[in-house]
C-alpha positions in Angstrom: -8.7 25.9 -59.6 -5.8 24.8 -58.0 -2.6 26.8 -58.3 0.7 25.2 -58.5 1.7 26.8 -55.1 -1.1 24.8 -53.4 -0.7 22.0 -54.6 3.7 22.2 -53.3 2.1 23.6 -50.4 -0.2 20.8 -49.7 2.6 17.8 -51.0 4.8 19.5 -48.1 2.0 19.3 -45.7 1.5 16.1 -46.5 5.3 15.3 -45.6 5.8 16.7 -42.1 2.2 14.9 -41.3 4.0 11.6 -42.5 6.6 12.0 -40.3 5.0 12.4 -37.6 3.7 9.0 -37.2 5.6 6.4 -34.9 4.5 2.8 -35.4 3.5 0.7 -32.9 6.9 -1.9 -31.6 7.1 -5.5 -33.0 5.6 -6.2 -29.2 3.0 -4.4 -29.4 1.4 -5.3 -32.7 2.2 -9.6 -32.0 -0.1 -8.6 -28.6 -2.5 -6.3 -30.5 -2.9 -9.1 -33.1 -3.2 -12.1 -30.9 -6.4 -9.4 -29.5 -7.9 -10.0 -33.0 -7.3 -13.3 -33.6 -8.9 -14.0 -30.4 -12.1 -12.3 -30.2 -12.6 -13.4 -33.6 -12.6 -16.3 -32.2 -14.2 -16.2 -29.5 -17.1 -14.4 -31.3 -16.6 -17.2 -34.2 -17.9 -19.6 -31.4 -20.1 -18.2 -29.8 -22.0 -18.1 -33.6 -22.1 -21.0 -33.9 -23.4 -21.6 -30.5 -26.4 -20.0 -31.0 -26.7 -21.0 -34.5 -26.9 -24.5 -33.5 -29.3 -23.6 -30.7 -31.7 -21.9 -33.0 -31.6 -24.7 -35.1 -32.4 -27.0 -32.5 -34.8 -25.1 -31.2 -36.8 -24.6 -34.4 -36.3 -28.0 -35.4 -37.7 -28.9 -32.3 -41.1 -26.5 -32.6 -41.4 -27.6 -36.1 -41.9 -31.4 -35.6 -44.0 -31.1 -33.0 
């Protein structure tokens, strides 16, 4: 079983690792957020286009 020493050592090591974290700047965060939004919109438009094309293709095939 875990002893109290192991738990205390784990907590100390966790705190030391948390101190090493470097958060991105506001400018970098906004830039990356814009990329994610742009890629999401682009992917949504592409999927919508393919959906429409496949629907029209199936409609054409099934109505003949």
